[in-house]
C-alpha positions as a Python dict, from the first residue, in 0.01 Angstrom:
ca = {
    (1, 'M'): (0, 0, 0),
    (2, 'P'): (231, 269, 139),
    (3, 'I'): (588, 278, 13),
    (4, 'N'): (853, 204, 272),
    (5, 'K'): (1108, 484, 254),
    (6, 'G'): (1382, 268, 404),
    (7, 'Y'): (1678, 385, 199),
    (8, 'L'): (2020, 481, 334),
    (9, 'T'): (2031, 599, 690),
    (10, 'S'): (2314, 697, 915),
    (11, 'D'): (2109, 690, 1231),
    (12, 'T'): (1922, 358, 1185),
    (13, 'T'): (1585, 529, 1140),
    (14, 'K'): (1378, 508, 824),
    (15, 'E'): (1349, 887, 822),
    (16, 'G'): (1726, 908, 778),
    (17, 'D'): (1726, 663, 488),
    (18, 'E'): (1645, 924, 223),
    (19, 'R'): (2007, 1007, 144),
    (20, 'F'): (2166, 922, -186),
    (21, 'T'): (2525, 846, -283),
    (22, 'A'): (2715, 1118, -467),
    (23, 'F'): (2888, 1015, -790),
    (24, 'Y'): (3232, 1046, -632),
    (25, 'G'): (3121, 791, -370),
    (26, 'V'): (3049, 534, -641),
    (27, 'Q'): (3365, 596, -846),
    (28, 'P'): (3614, 403, -623),
    (29, 'I'): (3440, 65, -652),
    (30, 'L'): (3433, 68, -1034),
    (31, 'K'): (3793, -48, -1080),
    (32, 'Y'): (3730, -361, -873),
    (33, 'L'): (3428, -479, -1071),
    (34, 'D'): (3450, -729, -1356),
    (35, 'K'): (3290, -592, -1674),
    (36, 'N'): (3193, -946, -1774),
    (37, 'M'): (2961, -971, -1473),
    (38, 'I'): (2598, -861, -1480),
    (39, 'I'): (2536, -621, -1192),
    (40, 'W'): (2209, -598, -1003),
    (41, 'C'): (2146, -262, -832),
    (42, 'P'): (1842, -352, -616),
    (43, 'F'): (1791, -13, -446),
    (44, 'D'): (1829, 216, -743),
    (45, 'E'): (1613, 433, -964),
    (46, 'E'): (1724, 536, -1314),
    (47, 'W'): (1879, 859, -1185),
    (48, 'S'): (2090, 697, -912),
    (49, 'A'): (2466, 753, -923),
    (50, 'F'): (2524, 377, -907),
    (51, 'Y'): (2306, 301, -1208),
    (52, 'K'): (2432, 598, -1412),
    (53, 'L'): (2806, 551, -1348),
    (54, 'L'): (2799, 175, -1395),
    (55, 'T'): (2615, 196, -1727),
    (56, 'E'): (2826, 492, -1845),
    (57, 'N'): (3138, 284, -1778),
    (58, 'G'): (3025, -11, -1988),
    (59, 'F'): (2883, -242, -1722),
    (60, 'T'): (2568, -444, -1784),
    (61, 'V'): (2327, -340, -1510),
    (62, 'I'): (1986, -459, -1396),
    (63, 'R'): (1824, -220, -1153),
    (64, 'S'): (1518, -245, -935),
    (65, 'H'): (1350, -29, -675),
    (66, 'L'): (1081, -57, -411),
    (67, 'K'): (889, 233, -569),
    (68, 'E'): (845, 11, -876),
    (69, 'G'): (709, -278, -667),
    (70, 'Q'): (1043, -459, -653),
    (71, 'D'): (1116, -518, -287),
    (72, 'F'): (1471, -650, -240),
    (73, 'F'): (1354, -887, 32),
    (74, 'T'): (1106, -1067, -194),
    (75, 'Y'): (1210, -977, -550),
    (76, 'E'): (1490, -1116, -763),
    (77, 'P'): (1538, -1020, -1129),
    (78, 'P'): (1408, -1287, -1368),
    (79, 'N'): (1726, -1257, -1576),
    (80, 'H'): (2066, -1387, -1471),
    (81, 'W'): (2283, -1158, -1257),
    (82, 'D'): (2627, -1210, -1101),
    (83, 'I'): (2686, -942, -836),
    (84, 'I'): (2500, -683, -629),
    (85, 'V'): (2638, -328, -609),
    (86, 'S'): (2443, -56, -433),
    (87, 'N'): (2371, 159, -131),
    (88, 'P'): (2106, -29, 70),
    (89, 'P'): (1877, 105, 341),
    (90, 'W'): (2102, 135, 641),
    (91, 'S'): (1811, 111, 883),
    (92, 'M'): (1768, -248, 762),
    (93, 'K'): (2134, -346, 720),
    (94, 'D'): (2102, -672, 915),
    (95, 'K'): (1811, -789, 701),
    (96, 'V'): (1995, -673, 386),
    (97, 'L'): (2307, -868, 483),
    (98, 'E'): (2102, -1179, 556),
    (99, 'R'): (1951, -1163, 207),
    (100, 'L'): (2288, -1088, 43),
    (101, 'Y'): (2457, -1387, 202),
    (102, 'S'): (2162, -1610, 109),
    (103, 'F'): (2247, -1561, -261),
    (104, 'S'): (2607, -1687, -219),
    (105, 'K'): (2717, -1434, -482),
    (106, 'P'): (2960, -1140, -473),
    (107, 'F'): (2843, -802, -350),
    (108, 'A'): (2972, -451, -285),
    (109, 'I'): (2744, -240, -69),
    (110, 'L'): (2799, 95, 96),
    (111, 'L'): (2741, 87, 474),
    (112, 'P'): (2844, 292, 775),
    (113, 'M'): (3180, 181, 913),
    (114, 'N'): (3026, 95, 1250),
    (115, 'S'): (2836, -183, 1071),
    (116, 'L'): (3148, -391, 1124),
    (117, 'Q'): (3039, -442, 1484),
    (118, 'G'): (2724, -620, 1592),
    (119, 'I'): (2639, -966, 1713),
    (120, 'S'): (2400, -1047, 1427),
    (121, 'R'): (2639, -907, 1163),
    (122, 'Y'): (2927, -1105, 1311),
    (123, 'E'): (2749, -1425, 1209),
    (124, 'F'): (2761, -1309, 846),
    (125, 'F'): (3104, -1145, 847),
    (126, 'K'): (3278, -1448, 994),
    (127, 'R'): (3191, -1622, 663),
    (128, 'G'): (3403, -1362, 486),
    (129, 'I'): (3395, -987, 438),
    (130, 'Q'): (3614, -737, 255),
    (131, 'M'): (3621, -362, 302),
    (132, 'L'): (3707, -67, 79),
    (133, 'A'): (3755, 227, 316),
    (134, 'F'): (3856, 588, 254),
    (135, 'D'): (4066, 871, 391),
    (136, 'R'): (3756, 1085, 445),
    (137, 'R'): (3381, 1062, 481),
    (138, 'I'): (3151, 1039, 180),
    (139, 'S'): (2886, 1310, 159),
    (140, 'F'): (2534, 1233, 41),
    (141, 'H'): (2251, 1401, -146),
    (142, 'E'): (1941, 1447, 65),
    (143, 'A'): (1591, 1386, -72),
    (144, 'G'): (1482, 1684, -281),
    (145, 'N'): (1838, 1818, -318),
    (146, 'F'): (1983, 1637, -616),
    (147, 'D'): (2199, 1921, -749),
    (148, 'T'): (2450, 1932, -463),
    (149, 'Y'): (2534, 1701, -179),
    (150, 'T'): (2544, 1791, 187),
    (151, 'K'): (2904, 1805, 306),
    (152, 'G'): (3014, 1690, 646),
    (153, 'A'): (2848, 1353, 697),
    (154, 'P'): (2852, 1271, 1070),
    (155, 'F'): (2955, 911, 1000),
    (156, 'A'): (3220, 726, 802),
    (157, 'S'): (3112, 477, 539),
    (158, 'A'): (3285, 206, 336),
    (159, 'Y'): (3211, -63, 82),
    (160, 'F'): (3149, -396, 249),
    (161, 'C'): (3224, -660, -12),
    (162, 'R'): (3227, -1031, -66),
    (163, 'D'): (3450, -1185, -335),
    (164, 'V'): (3514, -848, -504),
    (165, 'L'): (3841, -699, -378),
    (166, 'P'): (4192, -842, -431),
    (167, 'R'): (4249, -837, -52),
    (168, 'D'): (4032, -804, 258),
    (169, 'L'): (4111, -441, 344),
    (170, 'I'): (4189, -159, 104),
    (171, 'V'): (4212, 206, 209),
    (172, 'E'): (4209, 468, -66),
    (173, 'E'): (4204, 841, -111),
    (174, 'L'): (3854, 962, -193),
    (175, 'V'): (3855, 1218, -476),
    (176, 'E'): (3560, 1451, -435),
    (177, 'Y'): (3374, 1612, -726),
    (178, 'E'): (3023, 1741, -779),
    (179, 'R'): (2771, 1616, -1031),
    (180, 'A'): (2395, 1651, -1003),
    (181, 'L'): (2200, 1328, -966),
    (182, 'K'): (1903, 1426, -1178),
}
Protein backbone atom coordinates (compact mmCIF):
# COMPACT_ATOMS: atom_id res chain seq x y z
CA MET A 1 0.00 0.00 0.00
CA PRO A 2 1.54 3.35 -0.99
CA ILE A 3 2.13 5.89 1.75
CA ASN A 4 0.10 9.06 1.48
CA LYS A 5 2.51 11.97 1.75
CA GLY A 6 -0.20 14.35 2.93
CA TYR A 7 1.73 16.34 5.50
CA LEU A 8 1.76 20.12 5.84
CA THR A 9 0.99 22.08 2.72
CA SER A 10 0.60 25.75 2.07
CA ASP A 11 -0.98 25.32 -1.32
CA THR A 12 -3.54 22.57 -0.55
CA THR A 13 -1.73 19.98 -2.65
CA LYS A 14 -0.25 16.79 -1.24
CA GLU A 15 3.05 17.61 -2.96
CA GLY A 16 3.32 20.72 -0.79
CA ASP A 17 2.66 18.78 2.42
CA GLU A 18 6.28 17.70 2.90
CA ARG A 19 7.26 20.70 5.00
CA PHE A 20 8.14 20.41 8.65
CA THR A 21 7.84 22.87 11.53
CA ALA A 22 11.05 24.48 12.75
CA PHE A 23 11.73 24.29 16.50
CA TYR A 24 11.08 28.01 16.94
CA GLY A 25 7.60 27.45 15.47
CA VAL A 26 6.77 24.94 18.20
CA GLN A 27 8.22 26.95 21.10
CA PRO A 28 5.35 29.49 21.51
CA ILE A 29 2.63 26.91 22.24
CA LEU A 30 4.58 25.23 25.07
CA LYS A 31 3.69 27.80 27.74
CA TYR A 32 -0.03 27.25 27.16
CA LEU A 33 0.05 23.48 27.60
CA ASP A 34 -0.68 21.73 30.89
CA LYS A 35 2.16 19.40 31.89
CA ASN A 36 -0.36 17.13 33.61
CA MET A 37 -2.01 16.35 30.27
CA ILE A 38 -0.90 13.52 28.01
CA ILE A 39 -0.26 14.90 24.53
CA TRP A 40 -0.89 12.97 21.34
CA CYS A 41 1.17 14.11 18.33
CA PRO A 42 -0.58 12.18 15.53
CA PHE A 43 1.50 13.42 12.58
CA ASP A 44 4.97 13.13 14.04
CA GLU A 45 8.03 10.95 13.69
CA GLU A 46 10.64 10.70 16.46
CA TRP A 47 12.72 13.50 14.94
CA SER A 48 9.87 16.02 14.64
CA ALA A 49 10.28 19.35 16.42
CA PHE A 50 6.93 18.85 18.17
CA TYR A 51 7.87 15.48 19.63
CA LYS A 52 11.41 16.54 20.57
CA LEU A 53 10.56 19.89 22.20
CA LEU A 54 7.55 18.55 24.08
CA THR A 55 9.47 15.61 25.54
CA GLU A 56 12.55 17.76 26.28
CA ASN A 57 10.30 20.13 28.24
CA GLY A 58 8.85 17.42 30.47
CA PHE A 59 5.56 16.69 28.70
CA THR A 60 4.24 13.15 28.40
CA VAL A 61 3.85 12.55 24.67
CA ILE A 62 2.36 9.77 22.57
CA ARG A 63 3.26 10.10 18.92
CA SER A 64 2.06 8.33 15.82
CA HIS A 65 2.67 8.62 12.10
CA LEU A 66 1.20 7.36 8.86
CA LYS A 67 4.56 5.86 7.85
CA GLU A 68 4.21 3.53 10.86
CA GLY A 69 0.71 2.44 9.80
CA GLN A 70 -1.05 4.85 12.16
CA ASP A 71 -3.42 6.88 10.03
CA PHE A 72 -4.92 9.75 12.05
CA PHE A 73 -8.29 9.23 10.39
CA THR A 74 -8.62 5.63 11.57
CA TYR A 75 -6.10 5.26 14.41
CA GLU A 76 -6.32 6.36 18.01
CA PRO A 77 -3.67 5.47 20.61
CA PRO A 78 -4.72 2.58 22.85
CA ASN A 79 -3.53 4.50 25.92
CA HIS A 80 -5.30 7.50 27.41
CA TRP A 81 -4.47 10.92 25.96
CA ASP A 82 -5.83 14.40 26.77
CA ILE A 83 -4.87 16.80 23.96
CA ILE A 84 -3.61 16.83 20.37
CA VAL A 85 -0.70 19.10 19.46
CA SER A 86 0.84 18.96 15.99
CA ASN A 87 1.20 20.23 12.47
CA PRO A 88 -1.34 18.29 10.38
CA PRO A 89 -1.47 17.86 6.61
CA TRP A 90 -2.80 21.16 5.39
CA SER A 91 -4.12 19.64 2.18
CA MET A 92 -6.60 17.72 4.37
CA LYS A 93 -7.36 20.41 6.96
CA ASP A 94 -11.15 20.04 6.69
CA LYS A 95 -10.98 16.30 7.30
CA VAL A 96 -8.45 16.86 10.13
CA LEU A 97 -10.74 19.40 11.81
CA GLU A 98 -13.71 17.06 11.51
CA ARG A 99 -11.77 14.32 13.29
CA LEU A 100 -10.41 16.73 15.93
CA TYR A 101 -13.86 18.01 16.84
CA SER A 102 -15.20 14.44 16.97
CA PHE A 103 -12.96 13.73 19.97
CA SER A 104 -14.38 16.64 22.03
CA LYS A 105 -10.91 17.18 23.51
CA PRO A 106 -8.50 20.14 23.46
CA PHE A 107 -6.16 20.62 20.53
CA ALA A 108 -3.50 23.01 19.24
CA ILE A 109 -2.69 22.57 15.57
CA LEU A 110 -0.65 24.70 13.22
CA LEU A 111 -2.59 25.79 10.12
CA PRO A 112 -2.38 28.55 7.53
CA MET A 113 -4.15 31.71 8.68
CA ASN A 114 -6.53 31.58 5.71
CA SER A 115 -7.96 28.40 7.25
CA LEU A 116 -10.14 30.71 9.31
CA GLN A 117 -12.35 31.17 6.27
CA GLY A 118 -14.32 28.43 4.58
CA ILE A 119 -17.89 27.22 4.68
CA SER A 120 -17.07 23.72 5.94
CA ARG A 121 -14.61 25.04 8.56
CA TYR A 122 -17.16 27.59 9.75
CA GLU A 123 -19.35 24.71 10.94
CA PHE A 124 -16.53 23.59 13.25
CA PHE A 125 -15.24 27.01 14.30
CA LYS A 126 -18.65 28.27 15.36
CA ARG A 127 -18.46 25.61 18.12
CA GLY A 128 -15.40 27.41 19.46
CA ILE A 129 -11.92 28.20 18.21
CA GLN A 130 -8.92 30.01 19.67
CA MET A 131 -5.91 31.34 17.79
CA LEU A 132 -2.28 31.95 18.67
CA ALA A 133 -0.94 34.22 15.91
CA PHE A 134 2.44 35.85 15.39
CA ASP A 135 4.12 39.04 14.26
CA ARG A 136 5.81 37.21 11.37
CA ARG A 137 5.56 34.08 9.28
CA ILE A 138 6.96 30.76 10.46
CA SER A 139 9.50 29.17 8.12
CA PHE A 140 9.55 25.42 7.53
CA HIS A 141 12.05 22.67 6.79
CA GLU A 142 11.48 21.04 3.42
CA ALA A 143 11.77 17.29 2.91
CA GLY A 144 15.43 16.30 2.68
CA ASN A 145 16.65 19.58 4.22
CA PHE A 146 16.54 19.03 7.96
CA ASP A 147 19.59 21.13 8.88
CA THR A 148 18.15 24.53 7.97
CA TYR A 149 14.70 25.81 7.23
CA THR A 150 13.63 27.72 4.16
CA LYS A 151 13.02 31.36 5.06
CA GLY A 152 10.28 33.43 3.54
CA ALA A 153 7.18 31.27 3.71
CA PRO A 154 4.59 32.66 1.27
CA PHE A 155 1.80 32.23 3.83
CA ALA A 156 1.10 33.12 7.44
CA SER A 157 0.31 30.37 9.91
CA ALA A 158 -1.06 30.21 13.44
CA TYR A 159 -2.09 27.73 16.09
CA PHE A 160 -5.77 26.96 15.91
CA CYS A 161 -6.77 25.74 19.35
CA ARG A 162 -9.71 24.48 21.32
CA ASP A 163 -9.76 24.81 25.12
CA VAL A 164 -6.02 25.59 25.32
CA LEU A 165 -5.48 29.36 25.42
CA PRO A 166 -6.58 31.74 28.22
CA ARG A 167 -8.45 33.87 25.64
CA ASP A 168 -9.66 33.42 22.06
CA LEU A 169 -6.98 35.49 20.31
CA ILE A 170 -3.37 35.94 21.33
CA VAL A 171 -0.76 37.62 19.14
CA GLU A 172 2.89 37.17 20.10
CA GLU A 173 6.35 37.99 18.86
CA LEU A 174 7.92 34.98 17.19
CA VAL A 175 11.56 34.51 18.23
CA GLU A 176 13.47 32.82 15.45
CA TYR A 177 16.38 30.43 16.02
CA GLU A 178 17.89 27.55 14.07
CA ARG A 179 18.17 23.97 15.20
CA ALA A 180 18.46 20.96 12.91
CA LEU A 181 15.55 18.52 12.99
CA LYS A 182 17.57 15.34 12.64
